[in-house]
DSSP file (Angstrom, degrees, kcal/mol; ACC not computed):
  #  RESIDUE AA STRUCTURE BP1 BP2  ACC     N-H-->O    O-->H-N    N-H-->O    O-->H-N    TCO  KAPPA ALPHA  PHI   PSI    X-CA   Y-CA   Z-CA
    1    1 A X              0   0    0      0, 0.0     2,-0.2     0, 0.0     0, 0.0   0.000 360.0 360.0 360.0 152.0  -14.9  -34.9   37.3
    2    2 A X     >  -     0   0    0      1,-0.1     4,-2.2     4,-0.0     3,-0.4  -0.469 360.0-123.4 -72.2 142.2  -12.4  -37.4   36.2
    3    3 A X  H  > S+     0   0    0      1,-0.2     4,-2.5     2,-0.2     5,-0.1   0.822 110.4  56.2 -53.6 -36.3   -8.8  -36.3   36.2
    4    4 A X  H  > S+     0   0    0      2,-0.2     4,-2.5     1,-0.2    -1,-0.2   0.914 108.6  47.3 -67.2 -42.7   -8.3  -37.1   32.5
    5    5 A X  H  > S+     0   0    0     -3,-0.4     4,-2.6     2,-0.2    -2,-0.2   0.914 111.2  50.7 -64.5 -41.1  -11.3  -34.8   31.6
    6    6 A X  H  X S+     0   0    0     -4,-2.2     4,-2.7     2,-0.2     5,-0.2   0.937 111.0  50.0 -58.2 -45.8   -9.9  -32.0   33.8
    7    7 A X  H  X S+     0   0    0     -4,-2.5     4,-2.4     1,-0.2    -2,-0.2   0.916 111.2  47.9 -57.1 -46.3   -6.5  -32.4   32.1
    8    8 A X  H  X S+     0   0    0     -4,-2.5     4,-2.6     1,-0.2    -1,-0.2   0.904 112.1  49.2 -66.7 -39.9   -8.0  -32.2   28.6
    9    9 A X  H  X S+     0   0    0     -4,-2.6     4,-2.4     2,-0.2    -2,-0.2   0.913 112.0  48.7 -63.0 -40.4  -10.1  -29.1   29.6
   10   10 A X  H  X S+     0   0    0     -4,-2.7     4,-2.4     2,-0.2    -2,-0.2   0.888 111.8  49.4 -65.6 -39.5   -7.0  -27.4   31.0
   11   11 A X  H  X S+     0   0    0     -4,-2.4     4,-2.6     2,-0.2    -2,-0.2   0.929 112.4  47.4 -65.7 -45.9   -5.0  -28.3   27.9
   12   12 A X  H  X S+     0   0    0     -4,-2.6     4,-2.5     1,-0.2    -2,-0.2   0.921 112.8  48.7 -62.4 -43.0   -7.8  -26.9   25.6
   13   13 A X  H  X S+     0   0    0     -4,-2.4     4,-2.4     2,-0.2    -1,-0.2   0.916 111.2  50.0 -65.1 -41.7   -8.1  -23.7   27.7
   14   14 A X  H  X S+     0   0    0     -4,-2.4     4,-2.4     1,-0.2    -1,-0.2   0.916 110.8  49.8 -64.9 -41.6   -4.3  -23.2   27.6
   15   15 A X  H  X S+     0   0    0     -4,-2.6     4,-2.5     1,-0.2    -1,-0.2   0.913 110.3  50.6 -64.7 -38.0   -4.2  -23.7   23.8
   16   16 A X  H  X S+     0   0    0     -4,-2.5     4,-2.6     2,-0.2    -2,-0.2   0.925 110.3  49.6 -62.5 -42.9   -7.0  -21.1   23.5
   17   17 A X  H  X S+     0   0    0     -4,-2.4     4,-2.5     1,-0.2    -1,-0.2   0.901 111.4  48.6 -60.8 -41.9   -5.1  -18.6   25.6
   18   18 A X  H  X S+     0   0    0     -4,-2.4     4,-2.2     2,-0.2    -1,-0.2   0.890 111.1  49.8 -70.1 -37.3   -2.0  -19.1   23.6
   19   19 A X  H  X S+     0   0    0     -4,-2.5     4,-2.4     2,-0.2    -2,-0.2   0.927 112.4  47.7 -65.8 -43.6   -3.9  -18.6   20.3
   20   20 A X  H  X S+     0   0    0     -4,-2.6     4,-2.6     1,-0.2    -2,-0.2   0.914 112.6  49.1 -59.8 -44.4   -5.6  -15.4   21.6
   21   21 A X  H  X S+     0   0    0     -4,-2.5     4,-2.3     1,-0.2    -2,-0.2   0.897 111.4  49.7 -68.6 -38.8   -2.2  -14.1   22.8
   22   22 A X  H  X S+     0   0    0     -4,-2.2     4,-2.7     2,-0.2    -1,-0.2   0.920 111.6  48.4 -63.4 -43.8   -0.6  -14.9   19.4
   23   23 A X  H  X S+     0   0    0     -4,-2.4     4,-2.7     1,-0.2    -2,-0.2   0.925 111.5  49.4 -63.2 -42.5   -3.4  -13.1   17.5
   24   24 A X  H  X S+     0   0    0     -4,-2.6     4,-2.4     1,-0.2    -1,-0.2   0.907 111.7  49.9 -62.9 -40.9   -3.1  -10.1   19.8
   25   25 A X  H  X S+     0   0    0     -4,-2.3     4,-2.6     2,-0.2    -2,-0.2   0.925 111.7  47.1 -62.1 -46.4    0.7  -10.0   19.3
   26   26 A X  H  X S+     0   0    0     -4,-2.7     4,-2.4     2,-0.2    -2,-0.2   0.914 112.8  49.4 -62.0 -41.8    0.3  -10.2   15.5
   27   27 A X  H  X S+     0   0    0     -4,-2.7     4,-2.3     2,-0.2    -2,-0.2   0.929 111.8  48.9 -62.8 -43.6   -2.3   -7.5   15.4
   28   28 A X  H  X S+     0   0    0     -4,-2.4     4,-2.7     1,-0.2    -2,-0.2   0.925 112.0  48.7 -60.3 -44.9   -0.1   -5.3   17.6
   29   29 A X  H  X S+     0   0    0     -4,-2.6     4,-2.5     1,-0.2    -1,-0.2   0.896 110.0  51.8 -62.2 -41.4    2.9   -5.9   15.3
   30   30 A X  H  X S+     0   0    0     -4,-2.4     4,-2.0     2,-0.2    -1,-0.2   0.896 110.5  47.4 -63.7 -42.2    0.8   -5.1   12.3
   31   31 A X  H  X S+     0   0    0     -4,-2.3     4,-1.8     2,-0.2    -2,-0.2   0.931 112.1  51.1 -66.3 -43.7   -0.4   -1.7   13.8
   32   32 A X  H  X S+     0   0    0     -4,-2.7     4,-1.9     1,-0.2    -2,-0.2   0.910 109.7  49.5 -61.0 -41.2    3.2   -0.9   14.8
   33   33 A X  H  X S+     0   0    0     -4,-2.5     4,-1.9     1,-0.2    -1,-0.2   0.881 108.0  53.8 -65.4 -36.6    4.4   -1.6   11.2
   34   34 A X  H  X S+     0   0    0     -4,-2.0     4,-1.0     1,-0.2    -1,-0.2   0.880 110.1  48.4 -67.2 -35.7    1.6    0.6    9.7
   35   35 A X  H  X S+     0   0    0     -4,-1.8     4,-1.1     1,-0.2    -1,-0.2   0.856 111.1  50.0 -70.7 -33.9    2.7    3.5   12.0
   36   36 A X  H  X S+     0   0    0     -4,-1.9     4,-2.5    -5,-0.2     5,-0.2   0.857 100.3  63.0 -75.4 -32.8    6.3    3.0   11.0
   37   37 A X  H  X S+     0   0    0     -4,-1.9     4,-2.1     1,-0.2     5,-0.2   0.945 105.7  43.8 -60.2 -53.5    5.8    3.0    7.2
   38   38 A X  H  X S+     0   0    0     -4,-1.0     4,-2.8     1,-0.2    -1,-0.2   0.905 112.5  54.3 -60.0 -39.1    4.5    6.6    7.0
   39   39 A X  H  X S+     0   0    0     -4,-1.1     4,-2.3     1,-0.2    -1,-0.2   0.920 107.9  48.6 -62.0 -41.1    7.1    7.8    9.3
   40   40 A X  H  X S+     0   0    0     -4,-2.5     4,-2.2     1,-0.2    -1,-0.2   0.901 111.4  50.9 -65.2 -39.4    9.9    6.3    7.2
   41   41 A X  H  X S+     0   0    0     -4,-2.1     4,-2.7    -5,-0.2     5,-0.3   0.926 110.1  49.8 -61.0 -43.9    8.2    8.0    4.1
   42   42 A X  H  X S+     0   0    0     -4,-2.8     4,-2.5     1,-0.2     5,-0.2   0.915 109.1  51.3 -63.5 -43.0    8.1   11.3    5.9
   43   43 A X  H  X S+     0   0    0     -4,-2.3     4,-2.1    -5,-0.2    -1,-0.2   0.918 113.2  46.0 -59.0 -42.1   11.8   11.1    6.8
   44   44 A X  H  X S+     0   0    0     -4,-2.2     4,-2.2     1,-0.2    -2,-0.2   0.937 113.8  46.8 -66.4 -45.7   12.7   10.3    3.2
   45   45 A X  H  X S+     0   0    0     -4,-2.7     4,-2.4     2,-0.2    -1,-0.2   0.858 112.4  50.7 -67.9 -34.7   10.6   13.1    1.7
   46   46 A X  H  X S+     0   0    0     -4,-2.5     4,-2.1    -5,-0.3    -1,-0.2   0.924 111.6  48.5 -68.6 -40.3   11.9   15.7    4.3
   47   47 A X  H  X S+     0   0    0     -4,-2.1     4,-1.7    -5,-0.2    -2,-0.2   0.893 112.5  48.0 -66.1 -39.2   15.5   14.6    3.5
   48   48 A X  H  X S+     0   0    0     -4,-2.2     4,-1.1     2,-0.2    -2,-0.2   0.878 110.6  50.9 -69.8 -37.7   14.8   15.0   -0.2
   49   49 A X  H  X S+     0   0    0     -4,-2.4     4,-0.5     1,-0.2    -1,-0.2   0.867 109.3  51.8 -65.4 -35.7   13.2   18.4    0.3
   50   50 A X  H >< S+     0   0    0     -4,-2.1     3,-0.9     1,-0.2    -2,-0.2   0.884 105.9  54.9 -69.5 -35.1   16.2   19.6    2.3
   51   51 A X  H 3< S+     0   0    0     -4,-1.7    -1,-0.2     1,-0.2    -2,-0.2   0.803 106.0  51.9 -68.4 -26.8   18.5   18.5   -0.5
   52   52 A X  H 3< S+     0   0    0     -4,-1.1    -1,-0.2    -3,-0.1     2,-0.2   0.530  86.4 103.3 -90.3  -6.2   16.7   20.6   -3.0
   53   53 A X  S X< S-     0   0    0     -3,-0.9     3,-1.5    -4,-0.5     6,-0.2  -0.547  81.8-109.9 -71.9 136.6   16.9   23.8   -0.9
   54   54 A X  T 3  S+     0   0    0     -2,-0.2     3,-0.1     1,-0.2    -1,-0.1  -0.420 102.4  23.3 -69.4 145.2   19.4   26.3   -2.1
   55   55 A X  T 3  S+     0   0    0      1,-0.2    -1,-0.2     4,-0.1     2,-0.1   0.589  85.2 149.7  78.6  10.5   22.4   26.6    0.2
   56   56 A X    X   -     0   0    0     -3,-1.5     3,-1.4    -5,-0.2    -1,-0.2  -0.363  58.3-115.4 -70.7 154.5   21.9   23.1    1.8
   57   57 A X  G >  S+     0   0    0      1,-0.3     3,-1.4     2,-0.2    -1,-0.1   0.859 112.7  61.0 -61.9 -32.8   25.0   21.4    3.0
   58   58 A X  G 3  S+     0   0    0      1,-0.3     3,-0.4    -8,-0.1    -1,-0.3   0.686  97.7  58.9 -71.6 -15.4   24.7   18.6    0.4
   59   59 A X  G <  S+     0   0    0     -3,-1.4    -1,-0.3     1,-0.2    -2,-0.2   0.193  74.1 100.3 -94.6  17.8   24.9   21.1   -2.5
   60   60 A X    <   +     0   0    0     -3,-1.4    -1,-0.2     2,-0.1    -2,-0.1   0.371  53.5 116.5 -83.4   7.0   28.3   22.3   -1.4
   61   61 A X  S    S-     0   0    0     -3,-0.4     2,-0.3     1,-0.1     3,-0.0  -0.252  82.6 -85.9 -70.9 161.3   30.1   20.2   -4.0
   62   62 A X        -     0   0    0      1,-0.1    -1,-0.1    12,-0.0    14,-0.1  -0.558  49.8-117.0 -66.9 126.8   32.1   21.8   -6.8
   63   63 A X        -     0   0    0     -2,-0.3    12,-2.1    12,-0.2     2,-0.5  -0.408  23.4-138.9 -66.8 140.6   29.7   22.6   -9.6
   64   64 A X  E     +A   74   0A   0     10,-0.2     2,-0.4    -2,-0.1    10,-0.2  -0.885  23.5 179.6-106.0 129.7   30.4   20.8  -12.9
   65   65 A X  E     -A   73   0A   0      8,-1.9     8,-2.0    -2,-0.5     2,-0.1  -0.958  33.3-105.9-127.9 143.2   30.1   22.8  -16.1
   66   66 A X  E     -A   72   0A   0     -2,-0.4     6,-0.3     6,-0.2     2,-0.1  -0.414  36.8-137.1 -65.2 141.9   30.7   21.6  -19.7
   67   67 A X    >   -     0   0    0      4,-4.4     3,-1.6    -2,-0.1    -1,-0.1  -0.369  29.3 -92.8 -93.6 179.5   33.9   22.9  -21.2
   68   68 A X  T 3  S+     0   0    0      1,-0.3    -1,-0.1     2,-0.1    -2,-0.1   0.871 121.8  51.6 -63.5 -36.5   34.3   24.3  -24.7
   69   69 A X  T 3  S-     0   0    0      1,-0.1    -1,-0.3     2,-0.0     3,-0.1   0.273 123.9 -96.0 -85.3  12.3   35.4   21.0  -26.3
   70   70 A X  S <  S+     0   0    0     -3,-1.6    -2,-0.1     1,-0.3     2,-0.1   0.439  87.4 129.0  89.5  -3.3   32.4   19.1  -24.9
   71   71 A X        -     0   0    0     -5,-0.1    -4,-4.4     1,-0.0     2,-0.6  -0.443  58.9-123.6 -82.4 161.0   34.4   17.8  -22.0
   72   72 A X  E     +A   66   0A   0     -6,-0.3     2,-0.3    -2,-0.1    -6,-0.2  -0.919  33.6 174.7-108.4 124.3   33.2   18.1  -18.5
   73   73 A X  E     -A   65   0A   0     -8,-2.0    -8,-1.9    -2,-0.6     2,-0.5  -0.844  32.6-115.5-124.6 162.3   35.4   20.0  -16.0
   74   74 A X  E     -A   64   0A   0     -2,-0.3     2,-0.4   -10,-0.2   -10,-0.2  -0.832  31.1-143.6 -92.9 132.7   35.0   21.1  -12.3
   75   75 A X              0   0    0    -12,-2.1   -12,-0.2    -2,-0.5     0, 0.0  -0.787 360.0 360.0 -98.4 142.8   35.0   24.8  -11.9
   76   76 A X              0   0    0     -2,-0.4    -1,-0.1   -14,-0.1    -2,-0.0   0.366 360.0 360.0-124.7 360.0   36.6   26.4   -8.9
């Protein structure tokens, strides 16, 4: 075969390999992103559920109750 034809075939083959590798990388990244999204949602919902539990550390703030004149005060 003529060297120019061999060079063109090699270049086309290299391009095909690079395209396949890029598609595989994008597919892998998409699968990884799909796995991360639900995990982030679970972390958020678990954190919110923990905040709503009685006696959680986040609820240790001073409770606020309305005063007689309509003002809001912190009770101790």
